[in-house]
N, C-alpha and C positions, 0 to 999 in steps of 0.2 A: 503494500499499499504506499501511495506517495506520502513522504513524511509531512508535507504541509497539510494535506487533507486529514492525516492522523492527528496532527496537532490541533486542527480546527475542531475535530470530534471531542477530543479531551477538554478543549475549551468550553464547548457546549455543556458537557457533563458537570464541569466545575461550577459554571455559572448557574446551572440549574439546581445542583445539590447543596452547594455550600450555604447559601442563605437559609434553606429549610433546616439544615443541621444547626446552624446558628440559633434559629428561632427555638428549636427543641431544647437547647440548653439554657435559654433565658428563662428566668422566673417571671411568673405573671404578677403584675401589680394592679392596684385598684384603679389607677389612673388610665391604664389601657382600655381602648375602646373596642368593642366587638365590630366586625365588619360584615357586610352582605346580610344584614338582618331582614330588612323589609323591602328589599329591592324588587321594583315592578318592571315587567317587561311587556312590550307590546306584541301580541301574537294573534294574527288573524282577525283583525277588525275589532279587537277589544284588548284591554290590559288585564295581565294575570300576574299574581304574585309569583316571583321566581321559584318559591318553594313549592308551587303547585303546577309547574310546568312539566308536561309529559313528553315534550318534542325535544329534538336536537336544535337548540338556540344558542347562538353566541351574540354577545352584546358589548357595546362600547359606550359608556356614558360621556356626556359632553365635558364633565370635569377632567376626564383622563386626557383629553386632547386640547382643552381650551388654552393651555399655555404652550403649545407646540406650534411655532410660527410656520405657517405653510400657505402657499397659494392655492393649494388643491386639497380638498378634504380626503381624497382617496390616499394621498401620501401619508396623511395623519394616521390612518388606521393600518398602515402597512405592518405586517408582522404581529398584530395584535389579536387577531381572531384565529382560532384553531379551525383548521380545514378550509380556510379562505386565503387564496394566493392573490396578492396584490402587487402588481409589477408594472413598471413604466416600459413602454415599447422602445423608447429611445430617449435622449436627453434634450430634445428640442423644447423651446417654450410652448406650453400648452400641449405637450405630447399626450396621446392616448394613454389611459391607464387601464390595464386589463385586470378584471376582477372575475376569477373563476372559483366557484364553489364546489369543493369535493370532486375535482377533476371535470374534464369536459364529457358531456353526455352525447352530444351531436357530433357528427363527423364533417359534414359540409355546411351545417347550419350554425347560427350564432350560439355561443355558450355563455353569453352575458346574462346576469340575473335580471329579475324583474324588479325595478325600483318603485317604492310607494313613498312619496313625500307628503307627509301631513294628509294621508288618505288618498292622494291622487297619483295615478300611474305617470311616470316620466322615464325618459331614456337618458342613460348616462348622467344621473342627477348629481353625482358627487362633484362633477366638474363645474357646477354653477353654485356650489355651497362653499361658504367659508367655515373653517373649523369652529370659529368663535361663535356661530350661530346655531350650532347643532346641540340639541338636548340629549338625544340619544340615537344610536344605530343598532337596530336588531337584525341579525342575520339568520333567516330560517333555512336550515340546511337539509332536512329529510322531508320526504313526501308526506308524512303524517302531519307536518306543519304547513308545507307549501300548497298541498292539494286544495286547501280552502281558497286559494288564489287560482287554482285550475290552470286556464290559459296562460302559457309562458311561465309557469311556475317550475318546470322541470329542472332549470338551472339555479334554482334557489331564488330567495326573495330577500331583498334588502329594504327594510322599513326604516324610514328616517323621520324623526320628529324634531322640528325646529323649535328654538327657544320663544317663549312668550313672556309677557309681563306677569307680575304677581299682584293679585288683589290686596288691597289694604296696604300697599307698599308706596313709599314716597318715590318721586321721580328720580331716577338714577341715569347718569350720562357716563358712558364708558368710552375711552379712546385707546386703541391699541394700534401702534404703527411701528414699522421697522424699516431700516435701510440696509440693504445688503449688496453683496458683489459675487458674482459667479466667475469661476476660472476653470479652464479645462483641467482635468485631473490626469489624463493619460493620453499619450499619442502613439501612433504606429511607427516603430523604428524602420527607417529606409536607408538605402545606400547613400553615402556621402558623395560629393563630386568626383573624387578620385576613383572610389570604387565603381561608381555609376559609369564613368567613361571607360574604365578597364573592361567592364562587361560589355559596353557597346562595342569596344574594339574586337572583342571575341565574336560578337554576333556578325559584325560587317566583314570580318576577315576569315572566318572558320571555313566558308566555302571555297576560298580562293578565287572568287569572281572579281575581276579587276574593276568593273564599274561600282561594285560595293566598296572595294578598298579605296577608290578615288573618293566616293561619297563620304566615307569616314574622314579621310584626310582634309577634305574641304570644310567638313562641319566641325571637327574636333582638332584637327592637326595630326602629325605623324605620332608614331608610338613614343618617340623621344620627347615629343612636346607634352605628353600626358602628365608626367611627374612635374614638370616645370610649370605648366599652366593650371593644373588642377590639384596638385598635391597639397597646396596650402590655400586653395580658393575657399572663400567663405560659403558655408553651406546655407542655403535658404530653406528654412523649415516651413514649407507651404501650409502644413497643418496649423502652425503657430500663426502664419499670416491670416489664415481664414478663420480659425477658431480660437485664436489666442488673445482676443480682447478681453478686458475686464467689463463684465456685463452687470450693470447696476439694476437693482430692484428697489422700487418704493411702493409699499403697501400700507394702506390706511384702512382701519376698521373703526367705525363709530356706531355706538348703539345707545338708544334711549328707551328706557323702560319704566313703567310705573302702573299704578292702578288705584281704584277707588274701592268702595265697599262692594260694588257689584260689577266692576269692569277692570280690564288690564289691557295694557298695550305694549308693543315692542316695535321699534323702528331700527333697522339695521342697515348700514351703508358701507360699501366696501369698494376700494379702488386700487387697482394694481397697475403699475407701469414697470415692465420688466424688459431689459435688452437681453438678447441671445448672445452667446459667446461667438456665434457665426456672424460674419458681415451681413448686414441686411435683415437680421431676424430680430424678433422681439414678440411681446405679448402685452395686450392691454385689456382690462376687464374693469367694468363698472356694475355694481349690483345694487339694488335696493329692495328691501323686504319690509313690509309692514304687517303686523298681526295684531288683531283686536278681539278680545273676548268680552261678552256682555251677558249678564244674567238679567234677562227680561222680568223673570219672576223666579220663584223658588223651584218651578218645574221646568221653565223653558230658558234655554241659553243659546247664544249663537257665537260662532267664531268666524271672523273674516280674515282672509290672508291674501296679500297681493305681492308677488315677486316679479322683478324684472332684471335680467342680466344682459349685458351687452359686451362682447368680447371679439377681439381681433388678433389672429396669429399672423405675424408678418414673416416673410422669408420663404423661399422655395425649398429650404432644407437641403438634405443630402441626397435623397432619393425619394422614390415612391414605392408602391407595391408592384411596379412594373418590372421590366426586364433590365438587363445590363445597360441598355441605351439611356436609362434615366438616372444612372448612377453619377452624382456630382462629387461624391467623396473621392472617386477615381483621380480626378484632376489634381486634388491637393496631395495624394499620396504618390501618384506615378509622374507627375510633372518633373522636368529635370531640376535637380536640387541646386541649382546656381543661377545667378541673375545674368540674363542676356546670353551672348554667345556669337560666334561668327556670323550665324545666319538668321538670328532672331533678336529682335528688340523686345525687352521684357514689358515695355509699356504699350505695345502695340499688338494687335491681333494679326497673326500670320496664317492666312487660310491654307497655304500649301502645307505648313507644319501641322495644322489641325487635321488635314486630310490624311497625312502620312502616319500620324500618331494616334489619332482619335482623341487627342487631348487639347484643352484650352487653358491658358493661364488662369488658375483658380480664383485669383483676386478679381481679374477682369470679368470672369464669368459670373461670380457672386453678385457683381454690380450690374449685370446684364439680365438677370433673371429676378423679376419682381412678382411677389405673390402675396396676396391679402386674402386670408381665410376667415371670414366673419360669421358670427352667430349671434342671434338675438332670441332670448327665451323670456316668455310671459307665462306666468302662472297665476291664475285667479282661482280661489276655491272658498267655499263657504260651508260651514257645518251648523246644522240645527239639531239641538238635542232636547227632546221633551220627556220629562219623567212622568209617565202616566200615572204611576202610583210607586209605592216603595219597591215594587218587584219589577214592574215592566218600564223599559226605557226604549224610546223610538229615537233613531239617529239617522240623519240624512246628510249626505256630502255631495256637493256638486262642484266639479272643477272644470277649468278650462286651461289648456296648455297649448301655446303656440310657439313654434320655433322657425324662425327665418335664417337660412344659411345662404352665404354667398361665397363665391371664389373668383377672384380676378387675378389672372396670371398673364404676365407679359414676358415673352422670350425675345430678346434682342437680336441684333443682327449676327453676332458671333455665336450664338447657341446652335446646337445641332439641328434643332427643330427649324430654325430660320434659315440655315444653310441648305435644308431640304426643300425650302420653298423660295427659291430665287434670292436668297440671302435677304429677305425681307421679314420684318418683325411679325410674330404671331401672338394672338390673344386668345386666351381661353376664358370663357365666362360660364358660370354656373349659378343658378338661382333655384332654391328649394324652399317650400313652405310646408310645414305639416300643422295640423290643427286637431286637437283631441278634446272631446267633451266626455266627461265621466260623471255618472251619477250612481251613488251607492246608498241603498236604504236597508237599515237593519232594525230588527225588533229584538230586544234583549230581555230575557226573564231570568231573574236570580232569586233564589229563595233558599232558606235553611229550615230544614224540619228536623229538629233534634240533632241527631248525629249524621243526618243527610244533608248535603248541600249540592244544589242543582243550578245549573247555568245553561240556558238554552239560547241559541242565536239563530234567527232566520234572516235571510237577506236577498236582495235582488240587485244586480248591477248591470249598467249598460255602458259601453265604451264605443264612441264613434269617432273614428280617425280618418281624416282626409289629408291627402299630400299631392303636391304637384311639384314637378321639377322641369327646368329648362336648361339645356346646355348648348353653348355655341363655341365653335372653333373658327376663329376669323383669321384667315391668312392674307399675305400680301399687302400689309400696311406700309406706309411710307417709311423709308429708312431713317428719316430724321425724327420721327414722331417719339415723344417721351411716353413712358408708361401711363401716366395719369391722362394725357391727351388721347392716348389709344383706348383707354377704358371709356372715355367719354365720346369718342368719335369712331366707332367701329365702322361707320358708313364710309370712311375715307379709304377703306381697303379696295384695291382695284385688281381684280384677277387678270392675269396675262390672257392673251388672246386664246380662246378655244377651252379655257378652264373656267369652272364655276365654283363658288363657295359651297362648303358643305351646309346642308339644311340644318336648321336648329332641330334638337331632339327634345321632345317632351314626353312626360311620363305622368300618369295620374294613378295614384294607389290608395283607393279607398279600402277601409277595414272596419267591419262592424262586429261586435261581440255583445252578445246578450247572456247573462248568467242568473242562475238560481243556486242558492247555497244554504246549508244549515250546519249547525254544530251543537253537540250536546256535551256537557261536561258534568260528571258526577263524582263527588268526593264523599266517602264514607268514613267516619271517625277520624277525620283530618289525616288519614294515612293511606287510604286506598283511593286511587284516582283513575277514572275511565273517561277518555275523550274520543268522540266520534264525530266525523264530519262527511258531508257529501256536497260536491259542486257538479253542476251541469252547465257546459259552455256550449253556445252555438256560435260559429265564426263564418263570416262571409269569405274568408280566404279559400275555403274548400267549395267544391261543387255541390249541387243539390244531392241529398242522399248521404253525404259524408261530413256534414257541418256540425253535428252534435258529438260532444265528447263527455264522458262521465268519469268523475275522479272522486272515489270514495277513500277514506282513510280512518284509521283507529289507532289509539295509543293507550298504554297503561303505565301507571307509576305506583311505587309502593314506598312509602316514607318509613324506612326501616327504623330510623331513630326514634319514631313515635311508639314503638313497641315497648313492652315493659323491661325487656332484657337490656335495652339501650337507653332508656329514658333517663336514667341517672348517671349515664357514662360522663366522666369528666375529660374524656379524650375526644370521643365522637359527639360532635354537636349537630351534624347533619349528615344523613345517608339516605339517598333516594335511588332507586332502581327504576330505570325506564325501559320500555319496549314499544316500538311502533312500526306500522306498516301503511303505506299509502300509494296512491297513483296520482301523477300530475301530468300536464300536457305541454305540448310545444306546437306553435303554428307559425313560427318565424320564417315564412317564406313570402315572396311577393304575391300580390293579389292577381287574379285572373289567370294563373298558371294552369287551370283546368280547361282554358279555351285558347284559341289562336288568334294573335293580333299581328299587325304588320308595322314595320318601321322603315322609313326612307333615309337614304344616304348616298352621296356621290360615290361612296365606296362600292356601292352596288349598281353604279350608273352604267349607261350605255352610250355610244356615240351617235348623234343624230345630226347630220350635216357637219358643221365645224365645231360644235359644241358638245359637251357632256351632259346628258340628262339624268338626273338623279333617279335611281330605281328604288323599288320597294321589295322588302324580304320579310320573312316570318322570324328572322333570327335563327340561332343555333339551338334553341331550347323547344323541344317538342311538348305540346300540351299533354295533360293527363287528368281526365275528368274523374279518375278513381282515387286521386291522391287525398289522404285523410290525416288526422291527428297523429302526431308522434307522442308516444306515451312512455312515461318513466315510472317504474315501481320501486319503492325504496323500503328496505328493512333496516331498522336501527335499534341497537340495544345501547344503554347508557347508564352511567353511575356518576351521581352528583355527591360530593362529600364536603364536609367542614369539619375541622378539627380544632380543638383548644378553643372553644366559644368563638368559632369563626376566624381565628388568626390565620389559619391555613384552610384554603378552599380550592375546589377544582372540580373537574369533571373528565370522565373517560367515556368515549363513544366508539362503537365498532359499528359498521354499516356496509350495505351492499345495495347498489342501484343498478337496476337492469332497465336499459332503454330499448324499446323495440319499435317497429314500424318507422325506422329512421327516415326523416325527410332528407333524402340523399339526392344530390345532383348527379345522376347515374349517366355514365357514358353508354350510348347505344349504337348499334350498327348504322353507319352513315349511308347506307343504301336507302334508308327511310327519308333522307333529306335533311336530317337534323344530327346534331353531335351529342346533345344531352337531353335528359328528361328528368324532371323531379319524380321520385318514386318513394314509396314506403318500402324501403328495402334494407334488411339487415338489422342488427342490434349490437349493442355494447354493454359491457359491464364495468362498473367502478366499485371497488370495495376497499375499505382502508380503516384506519384507526386513529383517533384523535385524542390527545391529552392536554389538558390545561391545568396550571396550578398557579395559585397566588398566595401571598403571605404578607401580612403586616408585621413584619419581623420585630421592628421596634416601633411602638406608638406611644411615645411620652410627650410631655408638654413642649420640651425645648428640641427633641430630636425624633424624627420619624424615618423608617426605612421601609420601603414596600417594593415587592417584587410581583410581576405577573409574567408567565412564560406559557408557552404552548408549542407543541410539536405534533406533526400529522404526517401520516403516510397514505399514499392513495395508489392503487393499482388499477390502471385502465387496460381493458382487454376488448378486442373486436371479437364478438361471438359469432356473427354472421354477417355476410354481405349480400345476401338474397341473390338477385339476378345481376348484380353489378360486378361479379367477378368470374374469373375462369372457372369453368365447371370443374376442371381436374385439379386446380390447386387453390381455389378460393382465395385469389389475391387479384390486385391490380397496382400498377404503378402510377405515381402522381407526381407532376412537376412542382417545385417550389416556385418557379417563375423567374428567378434572378438571372438564369441564362436560358434562352429560348431552347426548347426541345431537350431539356435535361430532366429526365425522370429520376429524381433523386429521393424520392420518398416511396416506402412500401406501405400499402394498405392490405393487411393480411389477416385472416382469421387466426386467433390465438396470439396475436401481437398487439401492443398498445397503438393508439393512434399517434402519428408522428414518428414513425420508425424510419431512420435514415437508411438509405439504400445506396451502396457504392462498392468500390473495390478496396482491398486491404493493401495498404502501403508496405512494401518490402524493401525499401531502401533504394539502392541504385545499382545498375550493372557495373561490374568490376572487370578488370583486364582478364582475369581467369575465366570469364563467361564467354570469351571470344577466341576464335582462331585468327591469327594475324598473317597477312600475306605481304612479306616485305617488298616484293616487286611492285605490287599494285598499291601498297599501303593501305589495304582495305581490311577492316574488322568485320568478321562474320560470326554470327551467333553460333555457339556450339550446339550440336544436336542434343535434344533433351532439356535445354534451358528454355523456359517459357518466354514467349515473344509478346511484348506488350505494345508493339509498333501501331497497331490499328487503333488502340484505345488512346495511348499517351503521346504518340509522336507523328500524328497526321499520316500514318502509314509509311512514313520514311523509315529506311533501315535503322535498326537500333544500334547505338554506339556506346562505348564506354562512358559511364557517367550519367546516362539517361535514367529517368525514373523507372523503377521496377515495381511490378504489382504481383501479388500472390496468385498463383494458378490453383484455384480451390478445386477444380474438378480434375486436374492432372492430365489434361489433353495437350499440353504443351503450347497452347495459343490462349492469350488473354482476350476475353470477349465478354459479352453480356452474361454468359453463363458463370462467370466468375464473380459476379456481383453478389453481395451479401448484407445481412442486417448489420449495421454499424452502431446500433443503440438508439436511444430516444431522448427526448427532452424531458421525460418524466422523472422527477427526483425520487430518491429512495425515501427521504423524509425532508420536511421543511418546517419552518416556523419562525418565532421571535421571541424575544424577552425584553422587558422594560423594567428598569429600576428607577425609582424616584427616592430622593433624599431631601429632607428638610431639617436644617439646623437654625433655630432661632428665625432670623430674617432671611436666611439663604435658602435656596432650593436648587435642585439639580435633577435632571432626568437623563436617562441614557437609554437609547432605543436601538436594539439590534434586530436584524432579520437575517435569516440563513437558508440556505438550500444545500442538500448533499446528495450526490449520485446522479444528477441530471447531466446530460450531454449537450454541447453546444456546437452547432453547425457553423463554423467560422468560414463562410464564403468568401470573405475578404482575403483570406489566406490563400484560397485557391486561385482567385484572379490576380493577387499581387505577387505570386510565385510562378505564373504562367506566362510564357512569351506570347503565345497565340499568334495573331496576325501582325503585330505591330513591333517595330524597333523603336528606340529612343524613349521607351517608357521605363520609369524607375521600378525598383523591386523592394521586397522586404530585405532587411539588413541580413537575414539568413543566407541571402543569394551571395553574399560576399564569401561565403565558406563553400561555394559550389565546386564541382569538378572543373579543373582547368585544363585547357588545350594549348596555351601559350606560356612560354617560360618567362622569366623575369626580363628577358630582352625582347620580348614580343615575337619570338619565334615559334611557330607551331611544332609541337612535339608529337611524333608518330610512333617512335620506338616503344614497344610495350613496357620494357624495363624502365626507361626514362619517364614514361607517362605515369606508371605506378608510383615511382619515386616523387614525381612532382605533386601527386595527390595523396601521398601517404597521410597528410594531416588535414585534408578536407573531408567533410562529412555530407554535404548537401549535393543533391543531383543537379544536373543541368536543367534550367526551366524548361518544361515541356512546350513544344512548338505546335502541338495539336490543340483541339478545341478544349474548353473547360469541361472537366468531369469531376465527380466526387469521389475522393478516396480517403481513407482513415486518417491522413495527415491533418485534414481539416476538422475532424471530430475531436473536440477537446472536452476535458472534464470541467463542467460548469459549476461545480461546488464552490460556495462562497460564504464567507461571514462578513456582513456589512454593518458598521457602526453608522446606522442611518441617521440618527439625530442626537446631538449633544446640546442641552440647554442648561444654562446657569443663570439663576436670577436672584435679585435682591430687592426685598420690599422694605420700604420705610416703616418705621414703627408707628403703631397707631396713635401714639400721643403726638408725634410730629405731624403726621398726615392730618390729624384733626385741627392742629393749629393752621394748616394750610387750607382747610375747608374741604379736604379730600377724605374719601373712605378707603382709598387704596392707591398706592403708587409703587410701581415695580418696574425695575430696570432688568433687561436680559440680554444675554449673549448667547448665539446659537450657531452651530455648524451643522449643515445637512450633508450627508454623503461624506462623512469624515475620513473613512478609510474602508478598503475592501480587502480581506485576505482571500486570495484566490490563485489557482494556477493557471487561469484562463489568460491567453496572450492578447486578446482583442480589447476593445474599448471597455465593455461591459458584459458580464456573464448573464445578465438579465435581458439583454437585447433580444427583440422579437419583432422583425420587421416585415414579415409576410402577411400578417393579419388574416390568417386562414387557419382554422382548427386542424386541418390535415397537415400543415406545414409549420409547426411551432419550433421555437428554438433556433431560428435562422438569423444570423448576425450578417446582414449584408448592408453595407453603406449606411449604418445607422449613425444618427447625429450623436457626437460624443457626449457622454455624461459629464456634468461639472460638479465642482464642490461649491457650496453656497455658504458664505459667512455673512452673518448679519448681526445687527444689534437693534433693540427697540425698547419702547417704553409702554406700559399699561397703566392708564390712569382712570380712576373712577371718582366721579364728583357726587 
């Protein structure tokens, strides 16, 4: 086992166990307070005492994250919840945050959970919330809890309650603001100028072609000039030039709360202005939230909530989910590592050089690509609650959510997109609006009959969603036009003779869901609990006859600590055994896939006269009137415990989730005229174990020390692929998409989703693998030595020093039959731990998250160590240790003995000249331990703040992404740039992650 990984594991165990052992040795005192006594959690349309919960629920209260400065609420909960993986896809401002609960259930569909904010459904809700305004976050993880939400509950449910005011409380004003700076944490090491030119000398001169030799001499000089001209030449670190700026962040949070005898209010304002470490990138957000509660009478109360968020992400970033052609990081890594040169001026664009190398000066390129990605969110909701009598309560929630999104992207004349279109700028515009109206009505009955306690809930819900999108790709704009002028004057584009613009593309996506549900909860003697629920959903996504889904669930709990044999225990203060089973559903596919529609584009056009007329097509997805609900059944058993009067608390859960009738985008025979079809095909299984523990180790007046930790393990397995696989082997291959036509993922029964598929690296070919003919000076591969020429060398004869792959089937030829399972992105276990300390007026929190056993597909490593089609591209620094063909005098060595001696101390192979392909060299251990957040604060004493007319004054210093212990060689072991459940763990052209250092103030008037 790698020593670094082993040391990380020991560190996990040490941090988990030492605080608990320390607590066990400490004597109890009267001043110490019990914890977790009357905690209430939100579960399925109602609040329940945590002691009476029968389901698998993880929660974070607002007090736990209120002092953690963050621009994104998702970052604040990272590593805090057992069974919940929270990770940033990359390090760009406003980057997507992936939240996966108990592993992914779907294969080609979304695995995002369902978000409910103050009773109203929203998408990606955590991205428009400030940690300061969150009252609580409850995550429902098993189907016995999520089935009450039926539709879209298969991937878990995240219930978010925002803070409101307090009745009979005086008006309070709180300001929390911080100023911070981000700096790139890690770069990719590449060849320096001397190493780079030596490598180019080898490429140009190896074949002995005089025109190539002359081209090198013209561009770089003779071999004798290399040491003189480039030996001491200053290296230009293009990654530092593009990503090296100090990126400042200004964040302001202002809240006003108060209340009277029968009302309360809360107003929250948030403003963020953040620069990105990359040239031209940044993030701005303004949010406002107003919440008002009013008791009209003792029986009738209303709550009104209005939230508005406006945010814009600036910058084209480093890539998109597209192929290699969209990779902007390549220019910063592979561009020549020095300024200027005999044939190129660093401040000017050289079209010949761009065509020859597929590279553009990364600084010029960053300034020529302008992108604005904006989003406006509006949430309006009202709640009416009427207490019919002491037993019956009626509650109605109506909500309206609107999201407007826009993308303005400008590609200037030096970009590859413009160069493909007559060297004229290109603009891409996208406009999307979605509107959702939700109405939920529930009738709740609660009553206690002696030793019997019952709670019945009946409900009805309707969700109406409408969405429209418009996309336009405008080419042939005037060369002198600026980005803002282009966005405002797309009519100035003039197509060359005989060509026409692409037609705008529109899409309308209505979605209707009507639901009926009920739940019964029965408690006997305060120790035996039974919960049962049923939900019926009807969805317009599916065709007639398949629209209704039925989702039952049941769970049991036994409070063992209430039994006589434990009631007087001085050690066990809480012990509850839980078990549950349920079904939940998923309908996350586009509308109308059960019918056929047409779309137009010049891509499908035909010539008519001298012009191209846009044509119409049905697209490549065939309709399927039989597609229906995807359903997930979940079994869960859990144990909640509390020790030493609640000083130690935690839970242990084991579960199994089986998802069937997967909504799969299946590949079908193309003789039908289509390539794909959505089908209910196949099934997956997720099973795992979760453990969380916390302890108030020391809880005295002047000093407190508390720890919360969790660790989880999930195993995902494909159980069936239905009609989507080869009948003989139950598998199919799937491309990650970073390189066209590269099937680098395996989808196979018995393996996890996201299995890497490629060759096993076997080092390089050595001299003893060849027969040498001194007359012709040709090396010929010996009989019996596997030949990897077809895969790794563009079918050219293999030479000493070339990349060698393992011949797994022993036929002497390396081909597709030698590809194998190279691992997956699934970790063996993951989790996090948080420690908080308070000494008098000082406070400190330390937040770690970790993952062990996951593999990362470092696609950058493949690209930046492969020559492929282009010369004059820089390489990873490892290439400096490659096989050498030229001696220190620049003379090519052919003699076997001399060549072996020349390479006695080199280990790297010659960069392959063939196409990109996946081999185990790029599959790395992604295990890591990250100190995600360190915060130190100081609060002024109460006597002093009182003199200032304040109730609180706190200063704090924070570092986010402090350090990461990992063996991974790329930017970030958490990078996940493909955004597809089938292709997780791919690090390709990710925006580098930065360290964030900030200081701020928290003042309450």
